[in-house]
Short mmCIF file of the C-alpha atoms (twelve columns), coordinates in Angstrom:
data_MODEL
# 
_entry.id   MODEL 
# 
loop_
_atom_site.group_PDB 
_atom_site.id 
_atom_site.type_symbol 
_atom_site.label_atom_id 
_atom_site.label_alt_id 
_atom_site.label_comp_id 
_atom_site.label_asym_id 
_atom_site.label_seq_id 
_atom_site.Cartn_x 
_atom_site.Cartn_y 
_atom_site.Cartn_z 
_atom_site.pdbx_PDB_model_num 
ATOM 1   C CA . MET A 1   199.607 14.280 252.626 1 
ATOM 2   C CA . GLY A 2   195.812 14.537 252.612 1 
ATOM 3   C CA . MET A 3   193.311 17.204 253.513 1 
ATOM 4   C CA . ALA A 4   193.019 16.017 257.114 1 
ATOM 5   C CA . GLU A 5   196.730 16.607 257.630 1 
ATOM 6   C CA . TRP A 6   196.700 20.047 255.980 1 
ATOM 7   C CA . LYS A 7   193.475 21.158 257.706 1 
ATOM 8   C CA . PRO A 8   192.758 24.036 255.311 1 
ATOM 9   C CA . ARG A 9   190.498 26.777 256.596 1 
ATOM 10  C CA . VAL A 10  188.964 27.344 253.144 1 
ATOM 11  C CA . LEU A 11  188.920 24.904 250.231 1 
ATOM 12  C CA . LEU A 12  188.038 25.860 246.654 1 
ATOM 13  C CA . LEU A 13  186.424 22.806 245.091 1 
ATOM 14  C CA . ASP A 14  185.934 22.539 241.328 1 
ATOM 15  C CA . LEU A 15  183.044 20.131 240.753 1 
ATOM 16  C CA . THR A 16  183.873 19.767 237.069 1 
ATOM 17  C CA . LEU A 17  187.219 18.177 237.940 1 
ATOM 18  C CA . VAL A 18  185.559 15.466 240.037 1 
ATOM 19  C CA . GLN A 19  182.269 14.960 238.178 1 
ATOM 20  C CA . ALA A 20  182.371 11.179 238.234 1 
ATOM 21  C CA . ASN A 21  182.851 11.184 241.987 1 
ATOM 22  C CA . ALA A 22  181.085 14.435 242.940 1 
ATOM 23  C CA . ARG A 23  178.014 12.960 244.646 1 
ATOM 24  C CA . GLY A 24  178.697 13.003 248.368 1 
ATOM 25  C CA . LEU A 25  182.174 14.496 247.942 1 
ATOM 26  C CA . VAL A 26  181.550 17.555 250.128 1 
ATOM 27  C CA . ALA A 27  180.238 15.387 252.957 1 
ATOM 28  C CA . ARG A 28  183.268 13.078 252.677 1 
ATOM 29  C CA . LEU A 29  185.679 16.015 252.721 1 
ATOM 30  C CA . LEU A 30  183.982 17.560 255.743 1 
ATOM 31  C CA . ARG A 31  184.111 14.259 257.641 1 
ATOM 32  C CA . ARG A 32  187.892 14.323 257.185 1 
ATOM 33  C CA . SER A 33  188.271 18.000 258.014 1 
ATOM 34  C CA . PRO A 34  185.100 19.287 259.719 1 
ATOM 35  C CA . ARG A 35  186.325 22.847 260.272 1 
ATOM 36  C CA . THR A 36  187.193 23.420 256.626 1 
ATOM 37  C CA . ARG A 37  184.820 25.737 254.803 1 
ATOM 38  C CA . ILE A 38  184.182 24.774 251.196 1 
ATOM 39  C CA . ILE A 39  183.537 27.120 248.281 1 
ATOM 40  C CA . LEU A 40  182.381 25.507 245.061 1 
ATOM 41  C CA . LEU A 41  184.181 26.960 242.082 1 
ATOM 42  C CA . THR A 42  182.904 25.572 238.817 1 
ATOM 43  C CA . HIS A 43  182.035 26.448 235.271 1 
ATOM 44  C CA . HIS A 44  179.532 23.865 234.071 1 
ATOM 45  C CA . ALA A 45  177.827 22.385 237.135 1 
ATOM 46  C CA . ALA A 46  174.055 22.158 237.124 1 
ATOM 47  C CA . GLU A 47  172.114 23.984 239.822 1 
ATOM 48  C CA . THR A 48  171.067 20.615 241.229 1 
ATOM 49  C CA . GLN A 49  174.730 19.664 241.716 1 
ATOM 50  C CA . ILE A 50  175.439 22.974 243.403 1 
ATOM 51  C CA . LEU A 51  172.391 22.684 245.652 1 
ATOM 52  C CA . ASP A 52  173.370 19.115 246.545 1 
ATOM 53  C CA . ALA A 53  176.882 20.225 247.514 1 
ATOM 54  C CA . LEU A 54  175.514 23.153 249.541 1 
ATOM 55  C CA . SER A 55  173.129 20.826 251.375 1 
ATOM 56  C CA . GLN A 56  176.120 18.611 252.251 1 
ATOM 57  C CA . GLY A 57  177.895 21.523 253.920 1 
ATOM 58  C CA . ALA A 58  179.587 23.665 251.274 1 
ATOM 59  C CA . ILE A 59  179.212 27.255 252.374 1 
ATOM 60  C CA . GLY A 60  179.770 29.114 249.129 1 
ATOM 61  C CA . TYR A 61  179.630 29.009 245.361 1 
ATOM 62  C CA . LEU A 62  181.337 31.047 242.698 1 
ATOM 63  C CA . PRO A 63  181.206 30.472 238.953 1 
ATOM 64  C CA . LYS A 64  184.632 30.312 237.325 1 
ATOM 65  C CA . THR A 65  183.649 33.402 235.379 1 
ATOM 66  C CA . ALA A 66  183.649 35.443 238.607 1 
ATOM 67  C CA . LEU A 67  186.100 38.295 238.555 1 
ATOM 68  C CA . PRO A 68  189.117 38.122 240.899 1 
ATOM 69  C CA . PRO A 69  187.694 40.828 243.222 1 
ATOM 70  C CA . TYR A 70  184.733 38.527 243.985 1 
ATOM 71  C CA . LEU A 71  187.073 35.675 244.835 1 
ATOM 72  C CA . SER A 72  189.166 37.927 247.058 1 
ATOM 73  C CA . LYS A 73  185.976 38.919 248.925 1 
ATOM 74  C CA . ALA A 74  184.434 35.445 249.037 1 
ATOM 75  C CA . VAL A 75  187.372 33.609 250.627 1 
ATOM 76  C CA . PRO A 76  187.672 35.816 253.746 1 
ATOM 77  C CA . ALA A 77  183.877 36.002 254.080 1 
ATOM 78  C CA . VAL A 78  183.520 32.215 253.977 1 
ATOM 79  C CA . ASP A 79  186.498 31.859 256.318 1 
ATOM 80  C CA . ALA A 80  184.551 34.042 258.766 1 
ATOM 81  C CA . GLY A 81  181.525 31.738 258.475 1 
ATOM 82  C CA . GLU A 82  179.440 33.723 256.005 1 
ATOM 83  C CA . ALA A 83  177.658 32.046 253.108 1 
ATOM 84  C CA . TRP A 84  178.615 33.227 249.635 1 
ATOM 85  C CA . VAL A 85  176.337 32.660 246.634 1 
ATOM 86  C CA . PRO A 86  175.918 34.952 243.617 1 
ATOM 87  C CA . ARG A 87  172.800 37.102 243.866 1 
ATOM 88  C CA . THR A 88  171.661 35.774 240.502 1 
ATOM 89  C CA . MET A 89  171.298 32.292 242.056 1 
ATOM 90  C CA . VAL A 90  169.709 33.132 245.398 1 
ATOM 91  C CA . ALA A 91  166.083 33.137 244.218 1 
ATOM 92  C CA . SER A 92  166.357 29.861 242.324 1 
ATOM 93  C CA . LEU A 93  168.235 28.146 245.161 1 
ATOM 94  C CA . LEU A 94  165.660 29.262 247.713 1 
ATOM 95  C CA . ALA A 95  162.851 28.065 245.448 1 
ATOM 96  C CA . ARG A 96  164.520 24.639 245.119 1 
ATOM 97  C CA . LEU A 97  165.030 24.438 248.880 1 
ATOM 98  C CA . GLY A 98  161.360 25.286 249.367 1 
ATOM 99  C CA . ARG A 99  160.315 22.526 246.964 1 
ATOM 100 C CA . ARG A 100 162.562 20.052 248.776 1 
ATOM 101 C CA . ALA A 101 161.007 21.005 252.120 1 
ATOM 102 C CA . VAL A 102 157.488 20.508 250.767 1 
ATOM 103 C CA . GLN A 103 158.428 17.107 249.317 1 
ATOM 104 C CA . ALA A 104 160.031 15.910 252.559 1 
# 
């Protein structure tokens, strides 16, 4: 049974487990289950990978080092439609988005 049959409301996606096939994965998953909200949960992904996945429709990111209380807050928040990104990444992600906009 695949994701489309399960129709999860929130999916935790570890990019390190699918590195070889990560490019475009979020978009492919969302085509199969458009209402699913995706949180990236990874330990070694580069910011560019995370930004790429967020631009494809992932709505949150948590490093694997995040404490369980953060995970227990992130899942319901993302389920409600809120974005979830660690504060330590917000400035660099916004800067990268700004550079992408200028280049476009």
